[in-house]
C-alpha positions as CSV (number, residue, x, y, z in Angstrom):
1,M,34.0,1.9,4.3
2,K,34.7,0.6,0.6
3,E,33.6,1.9,-2.6
4,L,31.7,-1.1,-3.8
5,G,30.2,0.9,-7.1
6,Q,27.0,1.4,-8.4
7,L,24.2,-0.6,-6.3
8,K,22.9,-3.4,-7.8
9,H,21.8,-5.6,-4.9
10,F,21.2,-5.5,-1.6
11,L,19.2,-8.0,1.0
12,G,17.4,-9.4,-1.9
13,L,16.6,-6.0,-3.5
14,E,17.6,-5.5,-7.2
15,V,18.5,-1.9,-8.6
16,D,18.3,-1.7,-12.4
17,R,19.6,1.4,-14.1
18,T,18.4,2.2,-17.5
19,Q,17.8,5.0,-20.0
20,E,13.8,5.0,-18.6
21,G,15.1,5.6,-15.0
22,I,15.4,3.4,-12.1
23,F,13.9,-0.1,-11.3
24,L,13.6,-1.8,-8.0
25,C,12.5,-5.2,-8.0
26,Q,12.8,-8.5,-6.0
27,Q,12.7,-10.9,-8.8
28,K,15.1,-13.3,-7.3
29,Y,13.7,-13.3,-4.0
30,A,10.3,-13.6,-5.0
31,K,11.5,-17.2,-7.2
32,D,13.5,-18.4,-4.4
33,L,10.1,-17.6,-2.2
34,L,8.1,-20.1,-4.6
35,K,10.0,-22.7,-4.7
36,K,10.9,-22.6,-0.9
37,F,7.4,-23.4,-0.6
38,G,7.0,-25.8,-3.3
39,M,4.8,-23.1,-5.4
40,L,7.2,-22.6,-8.1
41,E,4.8,-25.0,-10.5
42,C,1.5,-23.2,-9.1
43,K,-0.9,-22.2,-11.5
44,P,-1.1,-18.3,-11.9
45,I,-3.6,-15.9,-11.2
46,S,-4.0,-12.1,-11.7
47,T,-5.1,-10.9,-8.5
48,P,-3.7,-11.5,-4.9
49,M,-7.4,-11.4,-3.5
50,E,-10.7,-12.0,-4.6
51,Q,-12.7,-9.2,-5.4
52,N,-14.3,-7.2,-1.7
53,A,-12.7,-10.8,0.0
54,K,-14.1,-10.7,3.6
55,M,-11.8,-13.3,6.3
56,C,-12.8,-14.4,9.4
57,A,-10.9,-15.8,12.4
58,H,-13.1,-18.3,13.3
59,D,-14.3,-19.7,10.0
60,G,-12.7,-23.1,9.0
61,K,-10.7,-25.6,10.1
62,D,-7.2,-25.3,12.3
63,L,-3.9,-26.4,10.9
64,N,-2.1,-28.8,11.9
65,D,0.9,-26.7,11.9
66,A,1.0,-23.1,12.0
67,T,4.7,-22.5,11.4
68,M,4.3,-22.9,7.3
69,Y,1.8,-20.5,7.5
70,R,3.9,-17.9,9.8
71,Q,7.0,-18.5,7.4
72,L,5.1,-17.7,4.4
73,V,3.5,-14.3,5.4
74,G,6.5,-13.0,7.1
75,S,8.1,-13.9,3.6
76,L,5.4,-11.9,2.0
77,L,6.0,-9.2,4.2
78,Y,9.2,-8.5,3.0
79,L,8.4,-8.7,-0.3
80,T,6.3,-5.7,-0.2
81,L,9.3,-3.8,0.0
82,T,8.7,-3.2,-3.8
83,R,5.3,-4.7,-4.1
84,P,2.8,-2.4,-2.9
85,D,0.3,-4.4,-4.9
86,I,0.5,-7.4,-2.5
87,S,0.4,-5.1,0.6
88,Y,-3.4,-5.2,1.7
89,A,-3.5,-9.0,0.8
90,V,-0.6,-9.8,2.9
91,G,-1.5,-7.3,5.8
92,V,-4.9,-9.1,5.9
93,M,-3.5,-12.5,6.3
94,S,-1.0,-11.2,9.1
95,R,-3.8,-10.9,11.4
96,Y,-4.4,-14.4,11.5
97,M,-0.6,-15.5,12.6
98,Q,-1.9,-16.6,16.0
99,N,-4.7,-18.9,15.2
100,P,-4.4,-19.3,11.5
101,K,-7.4,-21.7,9.8
102,K,-7.1,-23.6,6.2
103,P,-9.0,-20.7,4.5
104,H,-6.3,-18.3,5.4
105,L,-3.7,-20.7,4.3
106,D,-5.6,-21.2,0.9
107,A,-5.9,-17.0,0.6
108,V,-2.1,-16.8,1.3
109,R,-1.5,-19.6,-1.4
110,R,-3.4,-17.2,-3.8
111,I,-1.3,-14.8,-2.9
112,L,2.0,-17.1,-4.0
113,R,0.1,-17.5,-7.1
114,Y,-0.5,-14.4,-7.9
115,V,3.2,-13.5,-7.2
116,K,4.2,-16.6,-10.1
117,D,2.1,-14.6,-12.5
118,T,4.0,-11.1,-11.6
119,M,7.5,-12.3,-10.6
120,D,9.0,-9.7,-12.2
121,C,7.4,-6.9,-11.8
122,G,9.1,-3.8,-9.6
123,L,8.7,-0.5,-9.5
124,L,10.2,2.2,-12.1
125,Y,11.1,5.3,-11.3
126,K,11.2,7.6,-14.3
127,K,14.3,10.1,-14.6
128,D,12.2,13.4,-16.5
129,E,9.2,12.8,-14.2
130,D,8.5,16.0,-12.1
131,C,9.7,15.1,-8.9
132,K,6.9,16.5,-6.5
133,L,5.2,14.6,-3.7
134,A,2.0,13.7,-4.2
135,G,-0.6,11.2,-1.5
136,Y,-3.5,9.7,-1.8
137,C,-5.7,8.3,1.2
138,D,-9.0,5.9,1.8
139,A,-10.4,3.8,4.1
140,D,-12.7,0.8,4.1
141,Y,-15.6,1.5,6.6
142,A,-16.1,-1.5,8.8
143,G,-14.6,-3.8,6.2
144,D,-13.1,-6.3,9.4
145,D,-15.9,-8.7,9.9
146,D,-14.7,-9.8,13.4
147,T,-14.1,-6.2,14.9
148,R,-16.0,-4.0,12.3
149,R,-12.6,-1.7,12.3
150,S,-12.2,-0.1,9.0
151,T,-8.9,-0.1,7.1
152,T,-6.8,2.7,6.6
153,G,-4.8,2.8,3.2
154,Y,-2.4,5.8,1.5
155,V,0.4,5.9,-0.6
156,F,3.0,8.7,-1.7
157,M,4.1,9.1,-5.3
158,L,7.2,10.7,-5.7
159,G,7.2,11.7,-9.5
160,S,6.1,8.8,-11.5
161,G,6.3,6.0,-8.7
162,A,5.3,5.0,-5.3
163,I,8.2,6.0,-2.5
164,S,5.5,5.4,0.7
165,W,2.6,3.4,1.0
166,Y,0.4,2.1,4.3
167,S,-2.4,-0.7,4.8
168,K,-3.1,-1.6,8.6
169,R,-6.5,-2.0,10.2
170,Q,-7.7,1.4,12.6
171,P,-7.1,0.7,16.1
172,T,-10.6,1.8,17.2
173,V,-13.9,1.0,15.5
174,S,-15.2,4.4,13.4
175,L,-18.9,5.3,13.7
176,S,-19.2,6.7,10.1
177,T,-17.4,6.7,6.6
178,T,-16.4,10.5,7.3
179,E,-15.0,9.2,10.3
180,A,-13.0,6.7,9.2
181,E,-11.6,8.6,6.0
182,Y,-10.6,11.7,7.9
183,R,-8.7,9.2,10.5
184,A,-6.9,7.9,6.9
185,A,-6.3,11.4,5.9
186,A,-4.7,12.3,9.5
187,V,-2.1,9.1,9.4
188,A,-1.4,10.1,6.0
189,A,-1.0,13.8,6.8
190,Q,1.5,12.5,9.7
191,E,3.6,10.7,7.0
192,S,4.0,13.6,4.6
193,T,5.4,15.5,7.4
194,W,8.0,12.9,8.1
195,L,8.5,12.8,4.0
196,I,8.8,16.7,3.8
197,Q,11.9,16.6,6.5
198,L,13.4,13.4,4.6
199,M,13.3,15.2,1.5
200,N,14.7,18.5,3.0
201,D,17.9,16.7,4.6
202,L,18.2,15.6,0.7
203,H,18.4,19.1,-0.5
204,Q,15.2,18.5,-2.2
205,L,13.4,21.5,-0.8
206,V,9.7,21.2,-0.7
207,D,8.2,24.8,-1.1
208,Y,4.9,23.6,-2.2
209,A,1.4,22.3,-0.6
210,I,1.2,18.6,-1.2
211,P,-1.8,17.6,-2.5
212,L,-3.6,14.6,-0.8
213,Y,-6.4,13.1,-2.8
214,C,-9.4,11.8,-0.8
215,D,-12.7,10.2,-2.1
216,N,-14.8,11.5,0.4
217,Q,-16.5,15.2,0.5
218,S,-17.2,15.4,4.0
219,A,-13.8,14.3,5.3
220,V,-11.9,17.0,3.0
221,H,-14.6,19.6,4.4
222,L,-13.8,18.5,7.8
223,A,-10.1,18.8,7.3
224,E,-10.3,22.6,5.9
225,N,-13.0,23.8,8.3
226,P,-11.1,25.1,11.5
227,V,-15.1,25.1,13.2
228,F,-15.1,22.0,15.4
229,H,-18.2,20.4,14.8
230,A,-20.6,18.5,17.3
231,R,-21.0,15.6,15.6
232,T,-17.4,15.2,15.3
233,K,-16.6,15.8,19.0
234,H,-16.0,12.4,19.7
235,V,-13.1,11.8,17.2
236,E,-9.9,11.5,19.5
237,V,-7.8,15.0,19.2
238,H,-4.7,13.8,17.7
239,Y,-6.6,13.0,14.5
240,H,-7.4,17.1,13.9
241,F,-3.6,17.5,13.4
242,I,-4.6,17.1,9.5
243,R,-6.4,20.7,10.0
244,E,-3.4,22.4,11.2
245,K,-0.8,21.2,8.2
246,V,-4.0,22.2,5.8
247,L,-4.3,25.6,7.8
248,E,-0.2,25.9,7.4
249,E,-0.8,25.2,4.0
250,E,1.7,22.2,4.4
251,I,-0.8,19.7,2.7
252,E,-3.4,20.7,0.5
253,M,-7.0,18.1,0.7
254,R,-8.3,17.6,-2.9
255,Q,-11.6,15.8,-3.9
256,I,-11.1,12.7,-6.0
257,K,-13.4,10.4,-8.3
258,S,-13.9,7.0,-6.5
259,E,-13.3,5.3,-9.2
260,D,-9.9,7.3,-9.5
261,Q,-8.6,6.6,-5.9
262,V,-5.4,4.5,-6.4
263,A,-5.4,4.0,-2.5
264,D,-8.2,1.7,-2.6
265,L,-5.5,-1.0,-3.9
266,F,-4.8,-0.8,0.2
267,T,-8.2,-1.2,1.5
268,K,-10.0,-3.8,-0.2
269,G,-9.6,-6.5,-3.0
270,L,-10.6,-5.4,-6.6
271,S,-11.6,-6.8,-10.1
272,G,-8.5,-7.6,-12.2
273,S,-9.2,-4.7,-14.6
274,K,-9.4,-1.7,-11.6
275,F,-6.3,-3.5,-9.8
276,E,-4.1,-3.4,-12.8
277,S,-5.0,0.0,-13.8
278,F,-3.7,1.2,-10.1
279,C,-1.0,-1.1,-10.2
280,H,0.1,0.7,-13.3
281,Q,-0.4,4.1,-11.8
282,L,1.8,3.5,-8.9
283,G,4.7,2.8,-11.3
284,M,4.4,-0.9,-11.1
285,I,6.0,-2.4,-14.4
286,K,7.4,-5.8,-15.8
287,S,11.0,-6.0,-15.7
288,L,13.1,-3.8,-18.2
289,E,15.2,-6.4,-19.6
290,A,15.3,-5.4,-23.4
291,D,14.4,-1.8,-22.4
292,V,10.4,-3.1,-23.1
293,E,8.1,-1.8,-20.7
294,G,4.6,-4.0,-19.8
295,E,2.1,-3.5,-17.4
296,C,1.9,-5.6,-14.0
């Protein structure tokens, strides 16, 4: 092993230490990505996906060659290492890797136009912030037009910045918004258990109940109530894992207003102002060159 000094670059990841804290980004990778696919001079745009955009598997013409589409989406998936703002959009487009259509390629190019506008954005972890874990979970009920499955989204914050996020279509169809939100909370609870173990391994004891914010009141009550209601018997047993964690006081379910639910960023397309606000809450800022902060 060799001591190579402080980490600055690692597999496309850039680490910058400043008076503010630690800043992570993939600026060079993003620029190389745009150059590779001929989008370096494209017109920038402020959001990666249209508000409440709906994509279908069978709409539009087939692509002559789907290879470029798959390469594009694969490259963008790696960019999500430091870019939670594009996780949902890239996740949606990855569903069509098998048989992409012209509208899917257009949607991916829109993501690249957004990357052009935010090439120097990244995550800032401020050193003066109280380093406590907090989670947000949400679900977009029946949001997938092809399967009517819901999308689960969650994000965990440590101090000022996001450290873990998730945006994925649920494996089965939910029969109500409560069930969809409850499933999302259960998946987030599993992640919280892993994060607690990781923090303990790093000698950062988590001796408090991690707040998990959900904007569905019924899902919060269901997680807190140990009584098994007849109307929820169809929910798979493993999703009730969250109840145990609440009873053990490992996590604490809390109600949050829908307009403040930052996990919305991982379940649907949002308006420009809302999208920008949520990005800022995740700790995303522009490059700290010249020690000047700016919102993405």
